[in-house]
C-alpha positions as CSV (number, residue, x, y, z in Angstrom):
1,M,1.3,3.1,-13.0
2,S,0.7,0.5,-10.3
3,D,1.4,-3.2,-10.7
4,Y,-1.3,-5.6,-11.7
5,V,-1.9,-9.1,-10.5
6,V,-4.1,-11.6,-12.4
7,V,-5.6,-14.5,-10.5
8,K,-7.2,-17.4,-12.4
9,A,-9.2,-19.9,-10.3
10,L,-8.4,-23.6,-10.8
11,E,-11.3,-24.7,-8.6
12,N,-14.5,-23.4,-7.3
13,G,-14.4,-21.2,-4.2
14,V,-11.0,-19.4,-4.6
15,T,-10.9,-16.3,-2.4
16,V,-9.0,-13.2,-3.3
17,I,-8.6,-10.7,-0.4
18,G,-7.2,-7.1,-0.8
19,L,-5.4,-5.7,2.3
20,T,-5.0,-2.1,3.1
21,R,-1.9,0.0,3.8
22,G,-1.3,2.0,7.0
23,Q,-0.5,1.5,10.6
24,E,-3.1,-1.4,10.8
25,T,-3.5,-3.9,8.0
26,K,-7.2,-4.5,7.3
27,F,-9.3,-6.4,4.8
28,A,-10.4,-4.0,2.1
29,H,-12.2,-6.3,-0.4
30,T,-13.0,-10.0,-0.7
31,E,-13.9,-11.8,-3.9
32,K,-14.9,-15.4,-4.5
33,L,-14.0,-17.0,-7.8
34,D,-15.2,-20.2,-9.4
35,D,-13.2,-22.5,-11.6
36,G,-11.9,-20.7,-14.7
37,E,-12.9,-17.2,-13.5
38,V,-10.2,-14.5,-13.7
39,W,-9.7,-11.6,-11.3
40,I,-7.4,-8.6,-12.3
41,A,-6.3,-6.5,-9.4
42,Q,-4.1,-3.4,-9.1
43,F,-2.0,-2.3,-6.2
44,T,-3.0,1.3,-5.3
45,E,-2.2,3.8,-2.6
46,H,-4.8,2.0,-0.4
47,T,-4.1,-1.7,-1.4
48,S,-0.7,-3.0,-0.4
49,A,-1.2,-6.7,-0.4
50,I,-3.4,-9.4,-1.9
51,K,-4.0,-12.8,-0.3
52,V,-5.2,-15.8,-2.3
53,R,-6.9,-18.9,-0.8
54,G,-7.5,-22.0,-3.0
55,A,-6.0,-23.4,-6.1
56,S,-5.2,-20.7,-8.7
57,E,-2.6,-19.4,-11.1
58,I,-1.2,-16.0,-10.2
59,H,0.4,-13.9,-12.9
60,T,2.6,-10.9,-12.1
61,K,5.2,-8.9,-14.0
62,H,7.7,-11.2,-12.1
63,G,6.2,-14.4,-13.6
64,M,3.6,-17.0,-12.8
65,L,3.1,-19.0,-9.6
66,F,0.4,-21.3,-8.2
67,S,-1.5,-21.2,-4.9
68,G,-3.3,-24.1,-3.2
69,R,-2.7,-27.5,-4.6
70,G,0.1,-27.9,-7.1
71,R,-0.9,-27.9,-10.8
72,N,0.2,-31.5,-11.1
73,E,-1.8,-32.7,-8.1
74,K,-5.3,-34.2,-8.5
75,G,-8.2,-33.5,-6.2
C-alpha cells in the first residue's frame, strides 16, 4: 500500500502538483484548493513527488508540517 498525503488549504489558491517518476520529472496533475478544502493524494508507481504552493497543512505518516506562511503569521 502506498503512502498518502493530506493537504488542507489555509488560504484560497493553494496549488498541489503531482510529479512523475522516470528519467525526466514531469508535471502529472495540478489541483487548486480554496481555504478549508482538503486534497488526499497517494504516491503510486507513476507519482513520485508532490509539490505544494501556498499556505496549507500537510499531513503524512511522519507527522504534520506547514507550507507557505507559518500558522502563527497573519496575512
